[in-house]
Kinemage of the C-alpha trace (Angstrom):
@kinemage 1
@onewidth
@group {chain A} dominant
@subgroup {mainchain}
@vectorlist {calphas} color= white
{ca met a 1} P 0.000 0.000 0.000
{ca ile a 2} L 1.247 3.450 -0.927
{ca ile a 3} L 0.103 6.234 1.412
{ca thr a 4} L 0.737 9.966 1.157
{ca ile a 5} L 0.544 12.234 4.179
{ca gly a 6} L 0.693 15.994 3.773
{ca gly a 7} L 0.122 19.108 5.848
{ca leu a 8} L 1.573 22.523 6.573
{ca ala a 9} L 4.648 22.995 8.792
{ca gly a 10} L 3.928 21.900 12.353
{ca ser a 11} L 0.769 19.964 11.537
{ca gly a 12} L 2.292 16.710 12.779
{ca thr a 13} L 2.838 14.832 9.536
{ca thr a 14} L 6.356 13.693 10.382
{ca thr a 15} L 5.527 12.419 13.859
{ca ala a 16} L 2.412 10.554 12.729
{ca ser a 17} L 4.162 9.173 9.624
{ca lys a 18} L 6.981 7.715 11.720
{ca ile a 19} L 4.515 6.098 14.143
{ca leu a 20} L 2.426 4.739 11.269
{ca ser a 21} L 5.548 3.401 9.586
{ca lys a 22} L 6.376 1.392 12.713
{ca lys a 23} L 2.794 0.175 13.190
{ca leu a 24} L 2.513 -1.025 9.590
{ca gly a 25} L 6.118 -2.112 9.203
{ca ile a 26} L 6.520 -0.167 5.976
{ca pro a 27} L 9.138 2.432 5.010
{ca tyr a 28} L 8.693 6.165 5.414
{ca leu a 29} L 10.000 8.795 2.985
{ca ser a 30} L 9.896 12.518 3.762
{ca ala a 31} L 9.917 15.266 1.107
{ca gly a 32} L 10.969 17.600 3.918
{ca asp a 33} L 14.065 15.491 4.531
{ca ile a 34} L 14.864 15.663 0.824
{ca phe a 35} L 14.368 19.470 0.911
{ca arg a 36} L 16.545 19.851 4.051
{ca gln a 37} L 19.204 17.613 2.496
{ca met a 38} L 19.223 19.769 -0.624
{ca ala a 39} L 19.427 22.957 1.531
{ca ala a 40} L 22.441 21.517 3.361
{ca glu a 41} L 24.016 20.505 0.052
{ca asn a 42} L 23.770 24.197 -0.906
{ca asp a 43} L 25.006 25.456 2.504
{ca met a 44} L 21.695 27.224 3.284
{ca asp a 45} L 19.174 27.124 6.122
{ca ile a 46} L 15.529 26.267 5.365
{ca leu a 47} L 14.373 29.874 4.922
{ca glu a 48} L 17.300 30.777 2.668
{ca phe a 49} L 16.801 27.651 0.592
{ca ser a 50} L 13.048 28.263 0.432
{ca lys a 51} L 13.674 31.751 -0.988
{ca phe a 52} L 16.318 30.330 -3.347
{ca ala a 53} L 13.819 27.716 -4.523
{ca glu a 54} L 11.363 30.489 -5.464
{ca gly a 55} L 13.724 31.453 -8.265
{ca asn a 56} L 14.729 27.913 -9.165
{ca asp a 57} L 11.869 25.644 -10.232
{ca glu a 58} L 14.272 22.748 -10.555
{ca ile a 59} L 14.421 22.414 -6.741
{ca asp a 60} L 10.725 21.584 -6.387
{ca leu a 61} L 10.732 19.453 -9.491
{ca glu a 62} L 13.698 17.429 -8.192
{ca ile a 63} L 12.029 16.798 -4.827
{ca asp a 64} L 8.868 15.626 -6.575
{ca arg a 65} L 10.846 13.433 -8.991
{ca arg a 66} L 12.861 11.780 -6.236
{ca gln a 67} L 9.799 10.975 -4.166
{ca ala a 68} L 7.714 9.756 -7.109
{ca gln a 69} L 10.529 7.540 -8.410
{ca ile a 70} L 11.022 5.899 -5.039
{ca ala a 71} L 7.260 5.342 -4.659
{ca glu a 72} L 7.021 3.806 -8.148
{ca lys a 73} L 9.578 1.190 -7.164
{ca ser a 74} L 7.907 0.454 -3.822
{ca glu a 75} L 5.159 -1.981 -2.969
{ca asn a 76} L 4.568 -0.342 0.418
{ca leu a 77} L 5.546 3.205 1.362
{ca ile a 78} L 4.469 6.223 3.364
{ca ala a 79} L 5.394 9.319 1.355
{ca glu a 80} L 5.227 12.389 3.572
{ca gly a 81} L 5.259 15.872 2.082
{ca arg a 82} L 3.048 18.810 1.216
{ca leu a 83} L 2.803 17.877 -2.470
{ca ser a 84} L 3.276 14.115 -2.242
{ca ala a 85} L -0.371 13.394 -3.051
{ca his a 86} L -0.008 15.307 -6.310
{ca phe a 87} L 2.965 13.313 -7.613
{ca val a 88} L 2.877 9.910 -5.939
{ca glu a 89} L 0.448 7.274 -7.162
{ca ala a 90} L -1.133 6.282 -3.854
{ca asn a 91} L -3.888 4.064 -2.505
{ca leu a 92} L -4.623 6.545 0.277
{ca lys a 93} L -4.013 10.314 0.324
{ca ile a 94} L -4.197 12.096 3.689
{ca trp a 95} L -3.904 15.779 4.680
{ca phe a 96} L -3.383 17.094 8.215
{ca val a 97} L -4.678 20.437 9.470
{ca ala a 98} L -3.996 22.205 12.771
{ca pro a 99} L -4.553 25.757 14.007
{ca leu a 100} L -1.663 28.193 13.423
{ca ser a 101} L -1.161 28.635 17.177
{ca val a 102} L -0.751 24.872 17.627
{ca arg a 103} L 1.675 24.619 14.720
{ca ile a 104} L 3.727 27.498 16.147
{ca glu a 105} L 3.847 25.842 19.577
{ca arg a 106} L 4.955 22.514 18.104
{ca ile a 107} L 7.751 24.111 16.095
{ca cys a 108} L 8.864 26.193 19.116
{ca gln a 109} L 9.233 22.993 21.136
{ca arg a 110} L 10.908 21.081 18.330
{ca glu a 111} L 13.397 23.791 17.353
{ca asn a 112} L 13.735 25.583 20.708
{ca lys a 113} L 12.905 28.974 19.191
{ca pro a 114} L 10.766 31.847 20.526
{ca ala a 115} L 7.131 31.962 19.387
{ca asp a 116} L 7.371 35.359 17.671
{ca leu a 117} L 10.258 34.166 15.517
{ca val a 118} L 8.528 30.878 14.676
{ca lys a 119} L 5.315 32.705 13.758
{ca lys a 120} L 7.234 34.987 11.388
{ca glu a 121} L 9.108 32.034 9.869
{ca ile a 122} L 6.038 29.835 9.461
{ca ile a 123} L 4.066 32.620 7.763
{ca thr a 124} L 6.998 33.575 5.498
{ca arg a 125} L 7.673 29.947 4.617
{ca gly a 126} L 3.978 29.235 4.002
{ca lys a 127} L 3.623 32.177 1.602
{ca ser a 128} L 6.846 31.224 -0.178
{ca glu a 129} L 5.786 27.603 -0.584
{ca ala a 130} L 2.239 28.459 -1.699
{ca lys a 131} L 3.673 30.832 -4.320
{ca arg a 132} L 6.122 28.215 -5.622
{ca tyr a 133} L 3.486 25.463 -5.720
{ca arg a 134} L 1.128 27.712 -7.687
{ca glu a 135} L 3.782 29.027 -10.088
{ca val a 136} L 5.758 25.817 -10.643
{ca his a 137} L 2.996 23.201 -10.577
{ca gly a 138} L -0.294 25.109 -10.834
{ca ile a 139} L -1.286 23.653 -7.447
{ca asp a 140} L -3.438 25.498 -4.914
{ca ile a 141} L -2.173 24.074 -1.610
{ca gly a 142} L -5.516 24.956 0.006
{ca asn a 143} L -7.541 22.756 -2.355
{ca met a 144} L -8.395 19.530 -0.503
{ca glu a 145} L -10.166 17.720 -3.372
{ca ile a 146} L -7.264 15.347 -4.022
{ca tyr a 147} L -7.317 13.908 -0.470
{ca asp a 148} L -9.243 10.860 0.679
{ca ile a 149} L -9.194 11.991 4.297
{ca val a 150} L -8.399 15.224 6.175
{ca ile a 151} L -7.441 14.920 9.848
{ca asn a 152} L -7.319 17.723 12.414
{ca ser a 153} L -4.092 16.719 14.141
{ca his a 154} L -4.847 19.043 17.060
{ca ser a 155} L -7.830 16.854 17.999
{ca phe a 156} L -5.825 13.640 18.423
{ca gln a 157} L -2.500 12.448 19.805
{ca pro a 158} L -0.042 11.156 17.147
{ca glu a 159} L -0.554 7.540 18.246
{ca ser a 160} L -4.323 7.929 17.865
{ca ile a 161} L -3.884 9.495 14.424
{ca ala a 162} L -1.868 6.459 13.345
{ca asp a 163} L -4.625 4.207 14.742
{ca ile a 164} L -7.255 6.140 12.754
{ca ile a 165} L -5.234 5.684 9.574
{ca val a 166} L -4.816 1.954 10.271
{ca lys a 167} L -8.617 1.671 10.621
{ca val a 168} L -9.101 3.529 7.326
{ca ile a 169} L -6.677 1.104 5.661
{ca glu a 170} L -8.635 -1.833 7.080
{ca val a 171} L -11.880 -0.410 5.622
{ca ile a 172} L -10.219 0.152 2.250
{ca ser a 173} L -8.829 -3.403 2.274
{ca cys a 174} L -12.287 -4.844 2.998
{ca gln a 175} L -13.808 -2.899 0.083
{ca gln a 176} L -11.330 -4.259 -2.459
């Protein structure tokens, strides 16, 4: 089974994807890890690389290509990333939402940064990404039509989110 999990920064996609990967015993692949790896390869932090990517469509296209190619060769995979559902042929496409305040708090804890800085970064990054997605791919990141399920990750603990997804997979398996 190929599963995509997407959501904005701080929505909990990475945490839930890792838990789900362990529960299902299938590999996990993060577009964010690919993006961070490419930023490091270019000696830039995430914000610098995000701005750089605005003027270089090849960055986004390469991330999408890498993830799609790996998924094509996989029988079972969790592909985690904001645009994964648009480029990975998947049996189940999931999107996470969470209030901005919750996403800011999560990133503050994860990166040990002050809330005002994280808020500025998350808004700047979100605008930058939305602009690139629209210009490079013609994708409106706010359009949820492509997703099979949308989960408010603020309403559930990560373990419970993974359990919900496992139940959805069981229902899908019974329908096939």
